[in-house]
N, C-alpha and C positions, 0 to 999 in steps of 0.2 A: 409646502406642495412642491410636484415635481411636477411641470408643465413639458409634457414632449412636442416642443413646437414645430418641430424639421427631425429628418434624420439623422443628421449631423447630433442634433441633442442627446436622442435615444443612444445614436453608437457610442457618445461620450459617456451616457450613464452605465451604459453595459459594462463598458471598457475600465470603468473607474471599479465596479464589483466585481471584474469576473476571476480576480485573483481568490477572494472570498468565496464566490461560488465555485466555481473547482475544488476546493477545499470538501467542500460540503457535500459535493457530488462523488467525489473520490473516496470520503467516508461513508457513504452511504451505499456505493457500490464495490469499492475494493477496485476497481479496473480503471485503467488510465483510458485508455479508448472509451471506455463507457462512458465515464464523465466528459471527454471532450462531446463525446456524441451526444450528450443531455444536453450541454454548452450549446451548441450548435443548433439543437432544435429549442433550445430554449428563444435563443438569437431571434431565429425566424418568427417564432410569435411574438416578442418581443418589440420587434421591428414591425410588425402590424396592429401593434398599441394605437387605438385612436389618441392622436396628440390632446393634451391635454384632460385627460380622462384617469390618470393615475394621482393617487395620492402622494404614495414613496413608494419612491423606484426601488432601496433596497429592500422595503416588504416585499413588493408585487414579484422581484424578482425570486429572491427566496421561497418564494411559496410556488413558482413557477418552478425552479427547478428540484424544488424538496418535492413533488405532484410529479412531476417526470422521470425522478430517479428512483421515487417507489413506484409506479410501473415497471420500469426495468428490474428492479429488486424481485418485485414478485414474480416474474417469468423466469430471471436467474435463479431462483432456490430452484427453482424444478429441474434445470439443464444441472445444476451441481448436483444435485444428488443424482444423478447419470454419470457422473464426470467421472474420467480411468485414474483411478489412480488419489492421492492425496488432492486437495485443491487447494493452492497458493493466491495470494493476492498479486496484482500486478505490481510490479517493482516500483517506487517512485527514483529514479538515479541521478545522482547531479556530481559533478568534479568537487571534490572539497575544496579550490580555490575559488568555488562559486560562494562560499557559506560568508562572506563579509558582504555579499553584495546584495543580499536577499532581506527583506524588511519584514517586521513583525507580522504580515500576510503569510508567512511562510514556516508551520508548525507542522512538519510533517508529524503522520498519525505511525507509528512502528507498527511491522507486521505483526507480531503478537497481539496486538490491540486491535487490528483488523480480523485476525481470526477468533478472536473471543465475540467482538461482535456479528460473527456468522451465528454463534449461535442463537442470535434472538428473531425472533418473527417479526417481519417488514415495518408493520407499527410501530412496535418496539424500536428498534434500529432508531428510525426515524425521531423519534421523543428524544432515546435517549443523545442522538450527533446534536440535535439542534438545542438540546438543552444544557450538557457537558460542551462541546467542541463549539459550538456557534455563542453560547451564552444567553438565550432565547428567555423569556419568561413563559410561565405557563400559559397566559394569555395572549402570547403572538404564536406560542405554539399551535395553542386552539384556533385561532384566528387561521395558521397557514392549513392545518388538515379538517377543518372545518366540524370540529369537536369541541367538547367545552373545556374548559381550563383544569375541571375534576378527574376529567377521564384523562386527559393527557397526565395527569399526577400518578394517576392508578395504572395507564400503561409504563412510565415512570420508574413506579415501585414494583411491578414486576420483571422490567428489564433489568433493576439490579440484583435484583432477587435470582434471576437467570445467570446471570454473571458470576455473581459471587464469588469473586477471585480477585484479589486485592492489588492494586498496580505495583509493575516495579518499575524504582527509579531508574532513570536511564542512566548509562554509565559514563563518566567524561568523555567528551569527544576523543582529546587528546589520546586517553588513556585506550579507549575503542580501539581508535587506528592503528597504535603500535599492537594491539593484540591482532588484528588484522592485517595487519604487514609480517609478522612473526608466522603466525598460521600460514601465510604464502610462501614465505619464504622455507617452512619445514615443509611443506608440501611440494615443493619442488626440488630440495635435497632427498626426498623422499626418506626423511628422517624421522622416522616410528617414534621415539623415545622424546623429541622435541614435538612432534604434534601432539602425542598423551600430556606431555604436562602443561599445553597451554587448556587444553580440555578441561572442562569439570567431570568427575566422575560419573555423574548421570547426564552427561553431554544428550543431543539429541542431533540427527542431523533428517531435516524434511525433504524431499524432493517431490518436486511437480513438472511430470514433461511431459503430461497429459496424452498421456501414451502416444506421443508423435517421437520422442526422440529416448533414448535409454537411461534411465535413471533407475534411482535405487526405489522400487515401486511402494515397500513397506519401509516406516521409519528405521532407523539404526539408534538402538540404545547403547550407550558408555562409552568411553573416550579411549578403549581400544578395539572395541568394532568399529569403531570410524574413521580411526587411523589404518586401520589394516584396510576398509574399502578403499582408504586413497590411493594409497600404494599398489591396491590389484588393479584398478582401474588402469594406472601409467604403465603397470607390466603387461595385461592380458592386452592391450591397444599396441603397446610397442610405441607410444608417444608420450613426452612431457606435458606437465602443466604450464601455464602462463597465467598471470594476475595482473591486474590493474587498479589499484586503490581508488575506491570512491565512497562517495555515502550512501546509502541506499535507506530510502525511508527519516532522510533524519541524520542515522547513527553508520557505523562501519561497515564496509562492505568491499566486496571486491567485483571486477568482470574476469571470468573465468574463459582462458581458453585450453584448448586441449589441442595438441599437434597442431597450434598456430589459427586453429579457427576459433573464432568467439561460440561459446557453448551455452552458457549460463550464466547468471546475476546470484551471488551467494549475497546473503544478510546474518549479520551476526546479533545474537543476544548476551549481554557480558553481565558477569552479576561475580561479586568478590574476587574481582582482578582474574577471572577465567572465562571461558566462552561458554558458554550452557547451553546454547543453541543453533545451530547454522540451518538456514533457509536456502535450497537450492532450485531458482524457478528457471526452469530449461526450456519449459512451453515453448517453440517458436511465435509462437500467436499472442504471448506475453511479452513479449521482447521488442514487437517492431517499433515500439517508441521510443528503443536506447542507441541512442548515439553510436555507431559503427556496426550495430547487427545485420543490418541490411549487407554491408558491404563484405561483411567477414565470412556470411552465411553458415548455413550450420551443415552437418554434413551425419 
């Protein structure tokens, strides 16, 4: 039994659950900013809860954050249908040196998985995340959503059928970083052959500029086309790339500069020792939380 005897106890209970709740909100929404806003709303409601009225703080907070995120998710679906170009999730960016400092609560979800979750209806996404990522049983999920356990099982079956895609194992972190670093070096050198050699034959380049910056609006397919695109951007604009290695959603990534200004975040999917997919998040509204972006500006 959790008794919220005073504001300090309420704050401690919320702080103890914050990392888990943020991971839940981010998986449901695919947006760092919206996840943080959801947690802020949850804190405001949690701080107003009558002392001693909550049996389990973790269960109560999970329900609260889930329902707040579900409301946002339903609204977001309409906005994403009208989005200019390809919509990509907001990236979670961290320095490689931070990896040793993060505990078991930090389990980033790959961008590829977040894109798969976009296929699901809001209730399907909630049930899938609560079951697969948060490891809740169906009775707990039912209590969270105010549905029966059997209804939640049916929703989960529909979600799995809708996804219908085998999960890809994440590449070794060191190997992934070496490939990202090699890609950065080859791009700076404008070495066409080296870029092509790093990419799988069916590689994809997926960009999200939100209509606010110049990007490849349509996906680019094939190593040759991606390499020519990277060289062409530098040639046409008369400036060169610069890169800073980072982790993006737990995997290899780069902060990309063009002409000395921070322009985008690149995330990589690695398979069979080559780069299969590159995600470019360039919409400035999705990069406001990334350290250094506000200082560098967008041109």
